[in-house]
N, C-alpha and C positions, 0 to 999 in steps of 0.2 A: 391232679391234671386229668383231663378227659382221655379215655382210651383212644388210640388211633383207629381201632376197629369200629366201624359204624354201629352204634347201638340201635336195636330194633325200634325202641320207642323214643330215641333222642330227637328233640326238636331244636333246630338251629334258628334262633331269632336273629334276623339281620336288620340292622338299624343304620341307614345312611344319615349323616349328621353334617349340617353346615350352619354355623352360628346359631345354635339352639341352646345356648347356656340357660335361658329362662325356663325351658321346658324339659330338658333331657333328664334331670333327676327324677321328676314325676313319672316320665315315660319308663325309665329303668325300674323304678319302684313297682309300676304296674306289671312289668314283665317278670320281675323276680317274685312277685306275689302269686304267681300262677299255681293253682292246685296240682297241675302236672309239673312235678319238680324236676324231671329229667330234661333240662334244657341247657343250651349254651347260648350266650348272647354275644354277638359279634358286632361291635360298633365301628363303622368306618368313618373317620373324620375326613371330610372332603374339602380340606384346605380352610378350615375355620380360622377366623381372626379374633374371636372372642375367647372366653374361658371355658368353652364347651369341653375340650379335651381334659382339662384339669378336673372337671366334675366327674367325668367318666373314670378317670384314673383313681379318684378317691373311692368310688363305688367298687371298682375292680380290686382294690386293695382289701376290701372286706368280703368279697364274694368271688371265688375262683371261676365261677361260671361266666363272668364278664371279661371280654377281651377288647382292647382298643387297637385299631389299625389306622395309620395316618397315610394320606396320599395328597398330592396336589389337587386343586380343584378341577375335576373332570366331569362333573354332573352326577345326578342321582343314579342313573343307570349303571355307570361305571362303578360307583360306590357299592351298589347292591351286588353287582357281579363279582366284585372283589371279595365281598363277604361270602357269597355262595362258593367261590373257589376255596375258601378256608373252612367251609362248613363240613362237619362230620356227621350230621344227623340224617336220618332217613326222610325227615320232613323239613320244609323250609317255611318259616313264618315271617314275612316282612312286617316291619313296624317303623313308621315314620317317627322322627325324633321329637315330635310335638303331640303325638297321639297317645291314647290310653287304651288299655284292655281291661275287661272284666276279669276277675280272678279265675273264673271257670272256663274262659274262652278256649284255651288250648286243650284242656281235658275233654271238653265236649267235641271239639273238632277232631281230635285223634280218634275218639270213639266212633264218630261218624265216618271218617275216611277208612277205618278198618272194616266197615260193613261189607265192602266189596273192593277187590283189587282193580276193578274198572274205574273207580273214582280216583281222579287225579288231583282234585282240588275241592275243598270245602270252604265256603265263605259264610259270613254272618251278616245280619242286619247291623246297622250302625246308628249312633246318635251324633248330633253335632254339638260341639262344646264351644264355649267362649274362652277367652284368655285366662279366666279364673277357674276353668274346668267345670263350670255350671252348664247344665243341659239346656240348649236352646231349642232343640227339636228331637222328638223321640217317635219312632214309627209305631203306629197303632195297628197297621195291617199291611199286607204286601204279598208278593208271590214268592214261592220257593221252587224254582225250576230244578228238576232232577233228571239226570241222564244226559242225553245228547241235547245241548242247549245253545248251540252256536248261533242260530238266528235270533234267539232271545237275547243273547249277550251282545250281538250286533246292535239290536234295538236300544239297549241300555246296559250300562255297566252296573249290573245289580249287586256287584261286590261293594259298590259305593265309594270305597276309598282303598288306597294301597295297603292299609294295615289290616284289612279284613281277612284275606285268604290264608289258608294252610294248604301247602302244595307238596306233593311227593317230589323229592329231590330228582328222581329219575325223569319225571315229566318236565321239570324246569330245565334240566340239561338237554333233553330232547328238543325243547322249544328254543334252545339257544340263549336262554336267560333274557335279561332286559336289553332292549335295543339302544345302544349308545349313539347311533347315528342321528337320532332325533335331537339330541343335545347339540351335535355338530351342525345341524341344520336350523338351529335356533327355534326348535319346535318341541320343547320339553312339555311334559304333562300327561301324556297317554301311554307311557312306557308300561305301566302296570296293566292297563286295559289290553294292550297288544299282547302281552305275555299270556293273559287269561284266554284271549281269543285263540292263540296258537295252541295252548293246552287243550282247549275245547274242541279242536279239530281232531285230536287223537285220543282223548280221554273223556270220561263222564265227569260232570260237575254236580255238586249238591250245595244247598243253602240251608243253614240253620236259621230258622225264623225267630231269632232272638237278637236283641240289640247288644251284642257283646263287644263291640268296638266303639271307641269314642274318637270321632274325627274332629280335630280342633280347627276352627276357622279363625285365622289371623289376618291382619291387614296386609302382611307381606307374604302370604301364602302363594304357592305356585299357581293356584287356580285364579288368583287375582290378575295374572297376566293373560287377559282374555284372548288376545289375538295369537299369542304363542300357543295357548291351549288349543285354539281352533285349527291352527296350522298342523299341530301334532295330530289332532283328530283326523283331519282330512288326509294326511299322509298314511296313517294307519288304516283307515277305512278304504282308501283307494287300493291298497295292497290286498286287503281281505276280499274286496269285491272281485278282484282279478282271480284270486285263488279259489273262490267259492261261488261259481256262477249259478249254483242251484238256489241261492238265496234271492228272492225277488227284489228288484230294484227299489220298490216302494218301501221295503223294510229299511234300506239305507237312507231313503229320503226322510222317513219318520225319525230315524235315529239322529240325522243331522238337525232336524227341527228340535228334537229334545235337547241336544247339546247346545244349540244356539239359545234356546229358551233358558236353560240352566245358567249359561254364561251371562245372558242378559239380566237375569235376576240378580246374580252376584254383582254385576256392574251397577245396576240400579241401587242396590242397598249400599254400595260403596260411594254413591254420589257421582259416578261416571255416567251421566244421563245420555250424553251423545253416543257413547259406546253401547249403552243399553238399547237405545232406539235402533242403532244399526244392527245389533245382534237380533233383536226382535223381528226386524224386517227380513233378515235371513231365515229366521224360523218360519215366518209366514210363507216365504218363497218355497220352502221345502215341504210345508204342510199347510194348505190354505185354511183348513179347519181351525188351526190355531188362531188365524186372524179373526174368524167369527167368535172364537172363544174370548179373545181379548176385548172385543166390543161388549160381549155379555158381562165380562168382569168389570169393565168400566161402568156399565149400567148399574151393576150391583153396588159399586163403590159410591156412585151418585145417590142411589136409593138409601144408603146408610149415611148420607150427608158427609161423605168423604172422611169419615172418622178413621184414623189409622189404627191398626191393631197394636194395642199397647203391650209392652213387655212386662211381665210380672216382676214386681219388686222383690218377691221372695226368691231366694236361691233355689234352683231346681236340684233334685237329688243327683249326687255324683256316684261314681263307682264305690261300693259294689251293688248299688240299688237299681241299676239300669234295666234289669229284666223283670221289673214289676214288684219289687219287695217293698217299695214305698210309693209316695205320691207320683202320679204321672205328669208329663209335660202338658202345657196348655193344649186345649182342643184345637183342631184345625179350623180355619175360617171357611166361609162359604166359597170363596174363590179357590182355596186349596182343594176343597171337595169337588169343585167343578173340574179342575185340572185332573183329579184322580179319576173322574168319570171317563174322560177321553182316554186316559192311559189304560184303564181296564178294557176298553174296547180294543185298543191296539194289542194289548197283551193276549186277549182272547184270540185274535187273528193269528198271532205268532204261535200260540198253543195249538191251534188247528194245523198250522203249517208244520210244526214239529211232528205231530201225529201222522201227517201225510208223507213225511220224508224218511220214515223208518227204513225203507228199502234202498235209499240212496246215500246212506251214511258212508263216511270215508272208510277205506279198508282198515280192519283191525278193531272196529267197534263191535261190541256185543249187544244183543237185544236187551233193552230195559224199558220199563214204562216211560212213556214220553209225554204224558199229560202233566201240566203244571198243577201244583197243589197249593191251596191257600191255607195258611196256618197262622194262628195268632199265638203270641207268647203266652205261656200259662200264667 
């Protein structure tokens, strides 16, 4: 059994679970395979009606680091908070019950967060996976914001998914954990983003520019509930806007455009074309440049005779090959590179904004470099 005294390097992996019988065994396997061995895994069964709990119990019988807690269905935030209340580690690492981790994820994050006591959270890049754990998309480049990153985090949740961060437990508790009120207001989906935003007001954040997290896209995933996600986003951002008047309003407008664009893309790929059109119109309303971009993208599609981007028949590499140890995912299309051009401009503006806000940071911050750094995975 684990000591009741908090271990200096103990990482508490918290897994909320609801009817994830199909994926939970693989998720637990990826957590137990971490090269950082000093972990505890707390799975909270949030009222599952399938055989998820039995799968976890079988794994727990063979590894004492795994514990199962059951509760009535109260939503993902309550499940994560329940696990945090039971956690004994200095660090909290959330992991959704259908996601995967690269074996070195926790080891690399612990090493990064120990570089400075000012760092309250370290996130990673992520890959998207299909239901068979094949890589659908892998980042080729991106930004790694370091230090005071609140405006950048408002612009986009660069953690990418709830399974990416490693957080100091004290920072999570100071932020109040995950907000269960969003579930009560039928607005689930942005609880993890809100927690990171709250931590970013009081601590520094860092990004490991490596795709160490596998984010699984499933038809019944929470992000498929587009309007609940958008309600969740609007509630979270309205609160942050009131708390942080130093962040220009146009950063929030760009952020909402990005969110609506992302949800619109998910809706379009799922065949919900009416929802996609509505969400794209909201994206244009928040950022008219996106409307011009859509026209350009349409012209590009016509110029290529409307040939859809085919999906490779060959299975893409799965863990542990996501950091470049084998073949990479397919190259980005022209339209994807066009989108990235706009995002680079916006990120450059936010980087300039961060550098200019060094003197108005919230009390308790220490001076650190504020410029974004561009890194590629080795």
